[in-house]
N, C-alpha and C positions, 0 to 999 in steps of 0.2 A: 503493499500500499503506500504510495506516495506521501513523504512529509508535507504537513499542511505549512503553507508559509506565514508567518506573524504580518497582521494589518497594523502594526502599530510599530514603526522605530522604536530600537533598542535604547536604554539607559547603558549608557558604554563608559568604561574607564579610560583613562589616558595614563597608559602608567610612569611614563616620565613625569609628572607634574602632578600624578595622584588629585589628580579633577575628571569630573562626570562634563560627560557632554552627550549630546543626539543630536545625530544626522540627519535632515529635513529636508528633501528637494535638492540633493546634492550638498548640501551644506553643513558646515559643523556648528553645532551652538552652544556655545560652555555656558555650562548650569553652576559652577562652582566646587567645592570640595567633596568629593565620592563620599557616598555615604550618608553624608549631613542630610537635615531635613530641610535647609537653605536651597539645597541642590534638588531634592526631588518634588518640592513643591514650583521650584524653576521649570521643571520636566513635563511636570503638569498644565502650567500654564503655558510652554511650549504646543505640546500635543494636544492640550483643547483647542488653542486658536486654528492652526494646522486643520482639525476637524472642521472648526466652522466652516474654514474658507473652500471645505469641499474637498479634502487630502488631494491638492494640485502637485504634479509629480515635474514643473518645467525649474530648471536650475537659475533664480534671479541672478541677474550680472551685478557685480560689485565696482561702485563708482564709486567718486569725490562725492557725489550725492546724498550716499546711503552709507555715509564710512561711519555715523552717529550709531550704526548698529553693530561696528566693527571692534571686536578688542583687540586689544594689546597680543594676548595670547591665540588667536584668531590669523594673526596678522602673522608671529610668530610660528604657525603651524602651517600657514602655506608656503612660507621661506622655508621652511628647514624641508619640505620636499621639496623644493626647488634646488636648494644647495646639495642634498645630500646623492643629486645626479651632476649636479654641474662640479662640484668640488671631489669629485670621486675619483681617489687616488687609483692609477692604474694598480696591476697584480705585484707585491711584492712591494710596493711604495708606502712611505708613511701618510698615514693620515690623520698629520697633524690638526690640517688647518680644521678640519671638519670637528675635533678637538678640542681645539681653542674657540671656535663659534659656538660647539654647543656647551660649554663655560658661560659666555658672556649671556646668551638667550637663559640661560637656567636661573640666573640674577635676577634680569629682567622680568621674567615671568613669575619669580618666586615674590615680586614686589608692586608689579604692576599687571597681572596677570589677567587681574579682572578689569583693570581702565580702561575706557575708551579711548581709540586716537586721537579722538579729536581732542581730550583731552591731557592728551601724554606731551610733553611742552620741555624746553632747558633745565628750569627746576627740576623734576623728576627726573630727565639723565644726567642730573651732576649728582643726585641722591643715589643712581646706579652707579656712577662713578667712583663714589668715595666709597660703598657698599665694597666694593671690588679691593678699597685698602684694608679689610680690616680682618682678623684673623676669623677663624672660620672652625666650625665642629664638623669632621665628615667622617665616615664608619669606612674601615680597612682594615684587611686581612692579617696579623700578629701570629705567629707564632708564639704557643706558650708551652709549658713546660708542667707536666701533673708536677704536684708536688708529693706525693704518695704513689705511682708506679714511676714516674720520671721520665713517662714516655713524653716526643715530642708533637704536638696537633694545631692546627689552626684553627683560628677564632677570628671573629667578627669584633669589632673594638672602634669606639672613638675616640679619635685623634683629636687633638688642636694643632692644624696648620695654619702659617702666616700668610698674610693678605700677599696680595700679588705685588710684583715690584713695578715702578711706577712707569716703566717702556713700554710693559708688559701690558700693564690697564691702561695705557695711551692708545696702543694698537687696538685692544676689546674697544672702545668705545667709538674706532673707525669702522667696526666690522658691524659696530650697534647703528652707526650712523648709514652703513651700507645698506642694513636693512629695512630702512625707511626708504629709500633711496630707490631699494626695488620697487618697494610699496609704492610710489608713485609712478614708475614705471609702469606698472602693471593697473595703474589709477584705483589702485585699491583705498589710497588716502589723495587726499589733497597735499598738491604742491608746496603749501604753506608751511605745512607743519614738519617738512625734510630742512626747510630753508631757515626755519626757526632753531631746528636744533645743532645747524653747521655752525650756532654762533657759541656752542660749550666748544670750549677750548681745553686739549690735553690737560696733564698734571706738569708743572713747572719745576725744575730741581730747586730743591728745599723749602718750594711754597704747599708742603702738603706734609700728610702724615706718613705718605708709602713708603716704602722701602727701597732702597736705590741697587740695584745689582749690582755685583763684586766684579770687577774688568776679569777678564780671562789672562792668567798672567804665563808665559812661557815655561815652559816644564825645565826640572832641571838635569843639567845631560846625565851626571852624577846619580841622580834617581831613578833614570832611563835605562841604566846601565845594570844596574842593581837589580830592576825587575825583571827583564828580559829572559835570564833564564828560569825563572820558575812560570812563564808562559808557555802556552802549547803551541809549536810550530805555524800552526797559519796564525795566532794573534801576533806570533813574536814577528812574523815576515810585514806586519801590516804595521805594527807600531814604527818599524825600521825604515820601512818604506815612508812613511810620514813623516820623520825624522830629517829622510834625505832629500824628500820631492817638493814637500810643503802640501801634498794633496789633502784633501776633507777625509774624512773619516767615513762619510758614505759615498766617497770616490774609492777607497782602499778597498772596500764591505762587498763593490758590486764587482770588483774586479773580473774581467774573464779573458781568458788565451783568447777569443776570439775578437775582443774588440784592443789589443795589442799586433798594432805593426812593428815584423821585424826586421830591422836593416842594418846596415853590416856593421856599424861603429854607434846607430843611437835608437831607441825603441820606444816606439810614439803608442801612448794609452791614450785612447777615445771613451771616457765613459759611456754606456747604453743611454746615461741620463745625468743629470750634475744639474747644481742650485739653481743658476742662472741659465738653464734653457729657453726660460718664458723674455727672454730679451731681443727673442730671434734670431734667423739663421745667421747673422753675422755677427754671434757672437759664439763661438765654437771652443770647446773643451778639449785641450792637447796638455796632458802631461808625460814632459820626456826622462827617458828613463838610461840613465848612464851606467859605465859597467859597474857601478857597487849595487845599482840597483836592481840589474841584469841578475849579477850575482846572487842576489835575494831570491827571485822570483824563478832560478833556475829548477829548484826540486819540484816546484808545481805547475811547472809548464805542458804538462805531460798532454793535458784537455784543454777544447774550447771553450767550456761550463763553467763556471765559477770556481773559481782557484782557491778560494779561502772556505773552508765549509765546515760546521758545529759537526759533521760526523767526523770530521778526520782529528780534528781536537780531541771529540772523545775516545778515537780507539787510542788516542795518545795520552790518556789519561789511564785510561784502563791496561795500557799497556807498560805505565809507571809502575801502577799497583802490583801490578804478577813482577817486579825488579824484586822485591821487597819479600815475596812467598820463600819460605825454607824450602819446601819440594816444590821445584816444578811442574807449569800445569803439562800437559801432555798436548798431542796435535787436537784430540779428539775433542777433550775437554776446552779449548779454546774456542774450537769451530761452535760447541754449546754455546757457549758465554757471549760470545758474537751473536747467533742468530737470537739470544733471549735478547739480548740490549737493541736489537733490530725492532722485537717485537713491545720493549717496552716504551720506546720512544719512535718518533716521529722529528727526524730533523728537517730544520729550514734547510732550503739552496744554497743561504749564506747569512749571514751573521745580520743581529737584527741591531740598532741602535744601541736600544737597551742592555741586550747579549752584550757586545762588542764591551762597554762601557763596563758594566757588573766583573767581567773578567780581569779586566786590568785593576780594576778598585782589589778585587781579593788578590788580588798578584802585590799589590802595594801595601796591602795588610799583612802578608807572609812575609814580606821583605822587613816590614818594623817600619815603615815611613808615617809618619807623623801626619801630614797632609796628602802627602802621594800627586798623581797626575791625572788628567782624565786624555783623552784620545785627542779631543779638543785641540789641547794646548800644545801637543805638538805641530801643530800647525804654524802657531804662534811664532815657536821655537826656530822653525825653519824658516821662517819670514823674517826673522831679524836677522839671520843670517844671511840673506839671500840681501837687503837692505843693507848691511854693511860692508859687506865683501864688493856688492854689484851695483848699487843703485836703487833710487825708488822707481824706477823705468825698468831694468829689469826683473826688480820683485814682483811687479805690476803684473807682468807678464805671466811669469812661473805658477803665480797664485792666483790666475785665472780672473782677476777681479776688470772690469768695465772702465771703472773711475779710480785714478789712483789716491785720490780721497779715502776709500774704503783701505787701499793697502796701508795707509798711513796708520791708519785703527789696528792692524795686523800687525806692522814692523815698524814699532815705535822705534826712536831717535835712540840712538847707543850713547847715555849718559855717560858712560864710564869714559870712553873717548871725550866725550865734551868737557869733561871736568878735567883729564891728562892734558889737552889742550891748554885752556887755561891755566892750571896748575903750570906749565913750561913758558908760556907769554907772560903769564903774571896779570 
């Protein structure tokens, strides 16, 4: 017997915001907090009005004249459906823009989700901007040790996180303004709302309670030398290549044999994607690999696929554990252990950003370094060497920057050399 369809639109839950909505005539109408009596009364009112109108099925057009019925959460929901496709990352690429956008939209909805768009002005956007700088409590996974059994288990706990940095808040503010610009382009809201919000400036240094992000320093050479022996061969090779060539950590992670043009004296690496590819076809990224870099790459050049894989690192770590065994494993035991490891874990084709950073952080702890270093600090180290030895123009080319101003951020002037000159000259 066929299943009967309900003649009345359902009372639904929007999971990300914990709000109730009902879809009538192809449009979502937001009702309030899910499960509250207020939302249920609003649901009955919307359904009653729809029934009184004769249950119409046509989708109403949203325009500036109908903006009184559009709330912030309704605009955000429409924009999010657009952004998920427009900013969708390619396979294996970072989805960082959508994650940042989700954070900005979440604060906007939490504070003014039920507010009508035509009542949202610069003062309310200022409240959203200031809220981003405040500490907040969030749920996070933490490993706990049972005091009785001593076993470790993962638990969901509330932790306090500091507010966003001033630079990141200004970036989030631009994303929110882009939301309202999109609404104007789709004739969902009047243009004067967006023009009014443009008057809200970003936070200025020293003029707000927002914390400043610490500048990225160059990695000390002696610290790098201490950490290298503790790293798996693929991660060690990526660290050494960054130190020599100044490539970005992301460019080292996705290096493939097929992307390397092998010439007699010099190899040229052209990443399949890079940070500044959106600048156009005239901004290509070429990384030059000399004799030292070629020597590092030689053990990995047996494939045209990704050179530095977590699978190879895992095999090296298991091999290191076997070295300390009192009784050596038989060949059959080794094969069974490898098959079991393959069943337990599915490896990514290359290192992710977080996995690369975690591996370096663990090695820094093993080496007894108090602060340690991050993969991105190696690029700053190479940038300082390029500028000191070959000048700003050469450093700009080697680092792949379109403008020299960006190179100046990475390759700070050599203060020690300047101090030495002043000491000699007087």
